[in-house]
NURO-596436 format. One record per residue: residue number from 1; residue in one letter; chain; y, x, z of N, C-alpha, C, O in turn. Coordinates in nm, 2 decimals, always signed. Example, Ala and Ser with C-alpha at 12.3 -4.5 7.8 and 13.67 -1.06 7.14 Angstrom:
<pts>
+-----+--------+--------+--------+--------+--------+--------+--------+--------+--------+--------+--------+--------+--------+--------+
! num ! residu ! chaine !     nY !     nX !     nZ !    caY !    caX !    caZ !     cY !     cX !     cZ !     oY !     oX !     oZ !
+-----+--------+--------+--------+--------+--------+--------+--------+--------+--------+--------+--------+--------+--------+--------+
!   1 !      A !      A !  -0.57 !  +1.32 !  +0.78 !  -0.45 !  +1.23 !  +0.78 !  -0.33 !  +1.32 !  +0.78 !  -0.33 !  +1.42 !  +0.85 !
!   2 !      S !      A !  -0.22 !  +1.28 !  +0.71 !  -0.11 !  +1.37 !  +0.71 !  +0.00 !  +1.29 !  +0.79 !  +0.11 !  +1.34 !  +0.80 !
+-----+--------+--------+--------+--------+--------+--------+--------+--------+--------+--------+--------+--------+--------+--------+
</pts>
This chain:
<pts>
+-----+--------+--------+--------+--------+--------+--------+--------+--------+--------+--------+--------+--------+--------+--------+
! num ! residu ! chaine !     nY !     nX !     nZ !    caY !    caX !    caZ !     cY !     cX !     cZ !     oY !     oX !     oZ !
+-----+--------+--------+--------+--------+--------+--------+--------+--------+--------+--------+--------+--------+--------+--------+
!   1 !      M !      A !  -3.31 ! +13.50 !  +8.04 !  -3.37 ! +13.42 !  +7.93 !  -3.52 ! +13.39 !  +7.96 !  -3.56 ! +13.28 !  +7.91 !
!   2 !      S !      A !  -3.59 ! +13.47 !  +8.03 !  -3.73 ! +13.45 !  +8.05 !  -3.75 ! +13.32 !  +8.13 !  -3.84 ! +13.24 !  +8.10 !
!   3 !      Y !      A !  -3.67 ! +13.29 !  +8.23 !  -3.68 ! +13.17 !  +8.30 !  -3.64 ! +13.05 !  +8.21 !  -3.71 ! +12.94 !  +8.22 !
!   4 !      G !      A !  -3.54 ! +13.06 !  +8.13 !  -3.50 ! +12.96 !  +8.04 !  -3.61 ! +12.92 !  +7.93 !  -3.64 ! +12.81 !  +7.91 !
!   5 !      I !      A !  -3.68 ! +13.03 !  +7.88 !  -3.79 ! +13.01 !  +7.79 !  -3.90 ! +12.93 !  +7.86 !  -3.96 ! +12.84 !  +7.80 !
!   6 !      S !      A !  -3.94 ! +12.98 !  +7.98 !  -4.05 ! +12.92 !  +8.05 !  -4.01 ! +12.77 !  +8.09 !  -4.10 ! +12.68 !  +8.08 !
!   7 !      L !      A !  -3.89 ! +12.75 !  +8.12 !  -3.84 ! +12.61 !  +8.16 !  -3.85 ! +12.52 !  +8.03 !  -3.89 ! +12.41 !  +8.04 !
!   8 !      A !      A !  -3.80 ! +12.57 !  +7.92 !  -3.80 ! +12.49 !  +7.80 !  -3.94 ! +12.46 !  +7.76 !  -3.97 ! +12.35 !  +7.71 !
!   9 !      Y !      A !  -4.03 ! +12.56 !  +7.77 !  -4.17 ! +12.53 !  +7.73 !  -4.23 ! +12.42 !  +7.82 !  -4.30 ! +12.34 !  +7.77 !
!  10 !      A !      A !  -4.20 ! +12.43 !  +7.95 !  -4.26 ! +12.33 !  +8.04 !  -4.20 ! +12.19 !  +8.02 !  -4.28 ! +12.09 !  +8.02 !
!  11 !      T !      A !  -4.07 ! +12.18 !  +8.00 !  -4.01 ! +12.05 !  +7.98 !  -4.05 ! +11.99 !  +7.84 !  -4.07 ! +11.87 !  +7.83 !
!  12 !      R !      A !  -4.05 ! +12.07 !  +7.74 !  -4.09 ! +12.02 !  +7.61 !  -4.23 ! +11.99 !  +7.60 !  -4.27 ! +11.91 !  +7.51 !
!  13 !      G !      A !  -4.31 ! +12.05 !  +7.68 !  -4.46 ! +12.02 !  +7.68 !  -4.49 ! +11.90 !  +7.76 !  -4.61 ! +11.86 !  +7.76 !
!  14 !      G !      A !  -4.39 ! +11.85 !  +7.83 !  -4.42 ! +11.72 !  +7.91 !  -4.49 ! +11.75 !  +8.04 !  -4.56 ! +11.66 !  +8.09 !
!  15 !      F !      A !  -4.49 ! +11.87 !  +8.09 !  -4.55 ! +11.90 !  +8.22 !  -4.48 ! +11.82 !  +8.33 !  -4.36 ! +11.80 !  +8.32 !
!  16 !      P !      A !  -4.56 ! +11.79 !  +8.44 !  -4.49 ! +11.73 !  +8.55 !  -4.39 ! +11.82 !  +8.62 !  -4.41 ! +11.95 !  +8.62 !
!  17 !      F !      A !  -4.29 ! +11.77 !  +8.67 !  -4.18 ! +11.85 !  +8.73 !  -4.23 ! +11.94 !  +8.85 !  -4.18 ! +12.04 !  +8.87 !
!  18 !      S !      A !  -4.34 ! +11.89 !  +8.91 !  -4.39 ! +11.97 !  +9.02 !  -4.45 ! +12.11 !  +8.97 !  -4.46 ! +12.20 !  +9.05 !
!  19 !      T !      A !  -4.48 ! +12.12 !  +8.85 !  -4.53 ! +12.25 !  +8.79 !  -4.42 ! +12.34 !  +8.75 !  -4.45 ! +12.46 !  +8.75 !
!  20 !      Y !      A !  -4.30 ! +12.30 !  +8.73 !  -4.19 ! +12.39 !  +8.69 !  -4.06 ! +12.37 !  +8.77 !  -3.96 ! +12.43 !  +8.73 !
!  21 !      G !      A !  -4.07 ! +12.29 !  +8.87 !  -3.95 ! +12.26 !  +8.95 !  -3.88 ! +12.38 !  +9.01 !  -3.76 ! +12.39 !  +9.01 !
!  22 !      E !      A !  -3.96 ! +12.47 !  +9.06 !  -3.91 ! +12.59 !  +9.12 !  -3.84 ! +12.68 !  +9.02 !  -3.73 ! +12.73 !  +9.04 !
!  23 !      N !      A !  -3.90 ! +12.68 !  +8.90 !  -3.84 ! +12.76 !  +8.79 !  -3.71 ! +12.70 !  +8.75 !  -3.62 ! +12.77 !  +8.71 !
!  24 !      F !      A !  -3.70 ! +12.56 !  +8.75 !  -3.57 ! +12.50 !  +8.72 !  -3.46 ! +12.55 !  +8.81 !  -3.35 ! +12.58 !  +8.77 !
!  25 !      F !      A !  -3.49 ! +12.55 !  +8.94 !  -3.38 ! +12.59 !  +9.04 !  -3.35 ! +12.74 !  +9.03 !  -3.24 ! +12.78 !  +9.05 !
!  26 !      I !      A !  -3.46 ! +12.82 !  +9.01 !  -3.43 ! +12.96 !  +8.99 !  -3.35 ! +12.99 !  +8.86 !  -3.26 ! +13.08 !  +8.87 !
!  27 !      T !      A !  -3.37 ! +12.91 !  +8.76 !  -3.29 ! +12.92 !  +8.64 !  -3.14 ! +12.89 !  +8.67 !  -3.05 ! +12.96 !  +8.62 !
!  28 !      L !      A !  -3.12 ! +12.78 !  +8.74 !  -2.98 ! +12.75 !  +8.78 !  -2.92 ! +12.86 !  +8.86 !  -2.80 ! +12.89 !  +8.84 !
!  29 !      Q !      A !  -2.99 ! +12.91 !  +8.96 !  -2.94 ! +13.02 !  +9.04 !  -2.91 ! +13.14 !  +8.96 !  -2.80 ! +13.21 !  +8.98 !
!  30 !      N !      A !  -2.99 ! +13.18 !  +8.86 !  -2.97 ! +13.30 !  +8.78 !  -2.85 ! +13.28 !  +8.69 !  -2.77 ! +13.37 !  +8.67 !
!  31 !      V !      A !  -2.83 ! +13.16 !  +8.64 !  -2.71 ! +13.13 !  +8.56 !  -2.58 ! +13.15 !  +8.64 !  -2.49 ! +13.21 !  +8.60 !
!  32 !      A !      A !  -2.59 ! +13.09 !  +8.76 !  -2.47 ! +13.11 !  +8.85 !  -2.44 ! +13.25 !  +8.88 !  -2.33 ! +13.30 !  +8.89 !
!  33 !      I !      A !  -2.55 ! +13.33 !  +8.91 !  -2.53 ! +13.47 !  +8.94 !  -2.48 ! +13.55 !  +8.82 !  -2.39 ! +13.63 !  +8.84 !
!  34 !      I !      A !  -2.53 ! +13.52 !  +8.70 !  -2.47 ! +13.59 !  +8.58 !  -2.33 ! +13.56 !  +8.57 !  -2.25 ! +13.65 !  +8.54 !
!  35 !      L !      A !  -2.29 ! +13.43 !  +8.58 !  -2.14 ! +13.40 !  +8.57 !  -2.06 ! +13.46 !  +8.68 !  -1.94 ! +13.50 !  +8.65 !
!  36 !      M !      A !  -2.11 ! +13.47 !  +8.80 !  -2.03 ! +13.54 !  +8.90 !  -2.02 ! +13.69 !  +8.87 !  -1.92 ! +13.75 !  +8.90 !
!  37 !      I !      A !  -2.13 ! +13.75 !  +8.82 !  -2.12 ! +13.89 !  +8.78 !  -2.01 ! +13.91 !  +8.68 !  -1.93 ! +14.01 !  +8.69 !
!  38 !      L !      A !  -2.01 ! +13.83 !  +8.58 !  -1.91 ! +13.84 !  +8.47 !  -1.77 ! +13.82 !  +8.53 !  -1.68 ! +13.89 !  +8.49 !
!  39 !      Y !      A !  -1.75 ! +13.73 !  +8.63 !  -1.62 ! +13.71 !  +8.69 !  -1.58 ! +13.83 !  +8.78 !  -1.46 ! +13.87 !  +8.77 !
!  40 !      F !      A !  -1.67 ! +13.87 !  +8.87 !  -1.63 ! +13.97 !  +8.97 !  -1.64 ! +14.11 !  +8.93 !  -1.60 ! +14.20 !  +9.00 !
!  41 !      T !      A !  -1.70 ! +14.14 !  +8.81 !  -1.71 ! +14.28 !  +8.76 !  -1.57 ! +14.32 !  +8.73 !  -1.51 ! +14.26 !  +8.64 !
!  42 !      A !      A !  -1.53 ! +14.43 !  +8.79 !  -1.39 ! +14.47 !  +8.77 !  -1.38 ! +14.54 !  +8.63 !  -1.47 ! +14.60 !  +8.58 !
!  43 !      Q !      A !  -1.26 ! +14.52 !  +8.58 !  -1.23 ! +14.60 !  +8.46 !  -1.22 ! +14.75 !  +8.50 !  -1.18 ! +14.78 !  +8.61 !
!  44 !      K !      A !  -1.26 ! +14.84 !  +8.40 !  -1.26 ! +14.98 !  +8.44 !  -1.12 ! +15.02 !  +8.49 !  -1.02 ! +15.01 !  +8.42 !
!  45 !      G !      A !  -1.12 ! +15.07 !  +8.61 !  -1.00 ! +15.12 !  +8.67 !  -0.91 ! +15.02 !  +8.73 !  -0.80 ! +15.05 !  +8.79 !
!  46 !      A !      A !  -0.95 ! +14.89 !  +8.73 !  -0.86 ! +14.78 !  +8.78 !  -0.87 ! +14.78 !  +8.93 !  -0.77 ! +14.74 !  +9.00 !
!  47 !      Y !      A !  -0.98 ! +14.82 !  +8.99 !  -1.00 ! +14.81 !  +9.13 !  -1.04 ! +14.95 !  +9.18 !  -1.11 ! +15.02 !  +9.11 !
!  48 !      S !      A !  -1.01 ! +14.98 !  +9.31 !  -1.04 ! +15.11 !  +9.36 !  -1.17 ! +15.11 !  +9.45 !  -1.18 ! +15.19 !  +9.54 !
!  49 !      G !      A !  -1.26 ! +15.02 !  +9.42 !  -1.39 ! +15.02 !  +9.50 !  -1.38 ! +14.93 !  +9.61 !  -1.32 ! +14.83 !  +9.61 !
!  50 !      L !      A !  -1.45 ! +14.97 !  +9.72 !  -1.47 ! +14.88 !  +9.84 !  -1.33 ! +14.85 !  +9.91 !  -1.32 ! +14.75 !  +9.96 !
!  51 !      G !      A !  -1.25 ! +14.95 !  +9.91 !  -1.12 ! +14.93 !  +9.98 !  -1.01 ! +14.87 !  +9.89 !  -0.90 ! +14.85 !  +9.94 !
!  52 !      G !      A !  -1.04 ! +14.85 !  +9.76 !  -0.94 ! +14.80 !  +9.67 !  -0.92 ! +14.65 !  +9.69 !  -0.98 ! +14.58 !  +9.77 !
!  53 !      P !      A !  -0.82 ! +14.60 !  +9.61 !  -0.79 ! +14.45 !  +9.61 !  -0.91 ! +14.37 !  +9.56 !  -0.99 ! +14.41 !  +9.49 !
!  54 !      S !      A !  -0.91 ! +14.25 !  +9.61 !  -1.01 ! +14.15 !  +9.57 !  -0.98 ! +14.10 !  +9.43 !  -0.86 ! +14.09 !  +9.39 !
!  55 !      P !      A !  -1.08 ! +14.07 !  +9.35 !  -1.06 ! +14.01 !  +9.22 !  -0.98 ! +13.88 !  +9.23 !  -0.91 ! +13.84 !  +9.13 !
!  56 !      L !      A !  -0.99 ! +13.81 !  +9.34 !  -0.92 ! +13.68 !  +9.36 !  -0.77 ! +13.71 !  +9.38 !  -0.69 ! +13.62 !  +9.35 !
!  57 !      S !      A !  -0.73 ! +13.83 !  +9.43 !  -0.59 ! +13.86 !  +9.45 !  -0.54 ! +13.95 !  +9.34 !  -0.43 ! +14.00 !  +9.35 !
!  58 !      A !      A !  -0.62 ! +13.96 !  +9.23 !  -0.58 ! +14.05 !  +9.12 !  -0.47 ! +13.98 !  +9.04 !  -0.44 ! +13.86 !  +9.05 !
!  59 !      P !      A !  -0.40 ! +14.05 !  +8.96 !  -0.29 ! +13.99 !  +8.87 !  -0.35 ! +13.88 !  +8.78 !  -0.47 ! +13.88 !  +8.75 !
!  60 !      A !      A !  -0.26 ! +13.79 !  +8.74 !  -0.31 ! +13.68 !  +8.66 !  -0.37 ! +13.73 !  +8.53 !  -0.47 ! +13.66 !  +8.48 !
!  61 !      S !      A !  -0.33 ! +13.84 !  +8.47 !  -0.38 ! +13.88 !  +8.34 !  -0.53 ! +13.93 !  +8.36 !  -0.61 ! +13.90 !  +8.28 !
!  62 !      T !      A !  -0.56 ! +13.99 !  +8.48 !  -0.70 ! +14.03 !  +8.51 !  -0.79 ! +13.91 !  +8.53 !  -0.90 ! +13.91 !  +8.49 !
!  63 !      R !      A !  -0.73 ! +13.81 !  +8.60 !  -0.81 ! +13.69 !  +8.62 !  -0.83 ! +13.61 !  +8.49 !  -0.94 ! +13.56 !  +8.47 !
!  64 !      S !      A !  -0.73 ! +13.62 !  +8.41 !  -0.75 ! +13.55 !  +8.28 !  -0.86 ! +13.62 !  +8.19 !  -0.94 ! +13.55 !  +8.13 !
!  65 !      I !      A !  -0.87 ! +13.75 !  +8.20 !  -0.97 ! +13.82 !  +8.13 !  -1.11 ! +13.79 !  +8.19 !  -1.20 ! +13.76 !  +8.12 !
!  66 !      A !      A !  -1.11 ! +13.78 !  +8.32 !  -1.24 ! +13.75 !  +8.39 !  -1.28 ! +13.60 !  +8.35 !  -1.40 ! +13.58 !  +8.33 !
!  67 !      L !      A !  -1.19 ! +13.51 !  +8.35 !  -1.23 ! +13.37 !  +8.31 !  -1.27 ! +13.36 !  +8.17 !  -1.36 ! +13.28 !  +8.13 !
!  68 !      K !      A !  -1.21 ! +13.44 !  +8.08 !  -1.26 ! +13.45 !  +7.94 !  -1.40 ! +13.50 !  +7.93 !  -1.48 ! +13.45 !  +7.85 !
!  69 !      R !      A !  -1.43 ! +13.60 !  +8.01 !  -1.57 ! +13.66 !  +8.01 !  -1.66 ! +13.55 !  +8.06 !  -1.77 ! +13.54 !  +8.01 !
!  70 !      V !      A !  -1.63 ! +13.48 !  +8.16 !  -1.72 ! +13.37 !  +8.22 !  -1.73 ! +13.26 !  +8.11 !  -1.85 ! +13.22 !  +8.09 !
!  71 !      A !      A !  -1.63 ! +13.22 !  +8.04 !  -1.64 ! +13.12 !  +7.94 !  -1.73 ! +13.17 !  +7.83 !  -1.81 ! +13.09 !  +7.77 !
!  72 !      T !      A !  -1.71 ! +13.29 !  +7.79 !  -1.80 ! +13.35 !  +7.68 !  -1.94 ! +13.35 !  +7.72 !  -2.03 ! +13.31 !  +7.65 !
!  73 !      G !      A !  -1.97 ! +13.40 !  +7.84 !  -2.10 ! +13.40 !  +7.90 !  -2.17 ! +13.26 !  +7.91 !  -2.28 ! +13.24 !  +7.87 !
!  74 !      A !      A !  -2.09 ! +13.16 !  +7.96 !  -2.14 ! +13.03 !  +7.97 !  -2.17 ! +12.97 !  +7.83 !  -2.27 ! +12.89 !  +7.82 !
!  75 !      T !      A !  -2.09 ! +13.00 !  +7.74 !  -2.11 ! +12.95 !  +7.60 !  -2.24 ! +13.01 !  +7.54 !  -2.32 ! +12.93 !  +7.48 !
!  76 !      I !      A !  -2.26 ! +13.14 !  +7.56 !  -2.38 ! +13.20 !  +7.51 !  -2.50 ! +13.14 !  +7.57 !  -2.60 ! +13.11 !  +7.51 !
!  77 !      I !      A !  -2.50 ! +13.12 !  +7.71 !  -2.61 ! +13.07 !  +7.78 !  -2.64 ! +12.92 !  +7.73 !  -2.75 ! +12.89 !  +7.71 !
!  78 !      A !      A !  -2.53 ! +12.84 !  +7.71 !  -2.55 ! +12.71 !  +7.67 !  -2.61 ! +12.70 !  +7.53 !  -2.69 ! +12.62 !  +7.50 !
!  79 !      L !      A !  -2.56 ! +12.79 !  +7.44 !  -2.62 ! +12.79 !  +7.30 !  -2.77 ! +12.83 !  +7.30 !  -2.84 ! +12.78 !  +7.23 !
!  80 !      C !      A !  -2.80 ! +12.93 !  +7.39 !  -2.94 ! +12.97 !  +7.40 !  -3.03 ! +12.85 !  +7.45 !  -3.14 ! +12.83 !  +7.39 !
!  81 !      F !      A !  -2.98 ! +12.78 !  +7.55 !  -3.06 ! +12.67 !  +7.60 !  -3.06 ! +12.55 !  +7.50 !  -3.17 ! +12.49 !  +7.48 !
!  82 !      L !      A !  -2.95 ! +12.53 !  +7.43 !  -2.95 ! +12.43 !  +7.32 !  -3.06 ! +12.46 !  +7.22 !  -3.13 ! +12.38 !  +7.17 !
!  83 !      F !      A !  -3.06 ! +12.59 !  +7.18 !  -3.16 ! +12.63 !  +7.08 !  -3.30 ! +12.61 !  +7.13 !  -3.39 ! +12.56 !  +7.06 !
!  84 !      L !      A !  -3.33 ! +12.64 !  +7.26 !  -3.46 ! +12.63 !  +7.31 !  -3.51 ! +12.48 !  +7.32 !  -3.63 ! +12.46 !  +7.31 !
!  85 !      W !      A !  -3.42 ! +12.39 !  +7.35 !  -3.46 ! +12.25 !  +7.37 !  -3.44 ! +12.17 !  +7.25 !  -3.49 ! +12.05 !  +7.25 !
!  86 !      N !      A !  -3.39 ! +12.22 !  +7.14 !  -3.37 ! +12.15 !  +7.02 !  -3.50 ! +12.16 !  +6.93 !  -3.54 ! +12.27 !  +6.90 !
!  87 !      H !      A !  -3.56 ! +12.05 !  +6.90 !  -3.69 ! +12.05 !  +6.83 !  -3.67 ! +12.09 !  +6.68 !  -3.76 ! +12.14 !  +6.62 !
!  88 !      T !      A !  -3.55 ! +12.07 !  +6.63 !  -3.52 ! +12.11 !  +6.49 !  -3.50 ! +12.26 !  +6.48 !  -3.55 ! +12.32 !  +6.39 !
!  89 !      L !      A !  -3.42 ! +12.31 !  +6.57 !  -3.39 ! +12.46 !  +6.56 !  -3.50 ! +12.54 !  +6.61 !  -3.53 ! +12.65 !  +6.55 !
!  90 !      C !      A !  -3.58 ! +12.49 !  +6.71 !  -3.69 ! +12.57 !  +6.76 !  -3.81 ! +12.48 !  +6.76 !  -3.84 ! +12.41 !  +6.86 !
!  91 !      S !      A !  -3.88 ! +12.48 !  +6.65 !  -4.00 ! +12.40 !  +6.64 !  -4.12 ! +12.45 !  +6.72 !  -4.11 ! +12.56 !  +6.77 !
!  92 !      H !      A !  -4.22 ! +12.37 !  +6.73 !  -4.33 ! +12.41 !  +6.81 !  -4.40 ! +12.54 !  +6.75 !  -4.45 ! +12.62 !  +6.82 !
!  93 !      S !      A !  -4.40 ! +12.55 !  +6.62 !  -4.46 ! +12.67 !  +6.56 !  -4.38 ! +12.79 !  +6.58 !  -4.44 ! +12.90 !  +6.58 !
!  94 !      T !      A !  -4.25 ! +12.78 !  +6.61 !  -4.17 ! +12.90 !  +6.64 !  -4.21 ! +12.95 !  +6.78 !  -4.21 ! +13.07 !  +6.80 !
!  95 !      R !      A !  -4.24 ! +12.86 !  +6.87 !  -4.27 ! +12.90 !  +7.01 !  -4.41 ! +12.97 !  +7.02 !  -4.44 ! +13.04 !  +7.11 !
!  96 !      A !      A !  -4.50 ! +12.93 !  +6.93 !  -4.64 ! +12.98 !  +6.94 !  -4.66 ! +13.12 !  +6.90 !  -4.77 ! +13.17 !  +6.91 !
+-----+--------+--------+--------+--------+--------+--------+--------+--------+--------+--------+--------+--------+--------+--------+
</pts>
């Protein structure tokens, strides 16, 4: 969230892309990493560690749970970013 807040502040402030461009790409990378963690984090007892089966070869029910977790995480991230960039929901006085 800290990268998202910083990115929203820079874009809403009209700063040149050269001042926050790196932050933009780091934010995208962090979102991708968060979604991969949600997908590949094993359900308790579903995998036996390093020698266990891959989440990609897991039963369909386990993959379905993982995809639901990713969808939930993506929705939460999208709602947070929507809040940060919406001038009505998050006015300038809220950020100060």
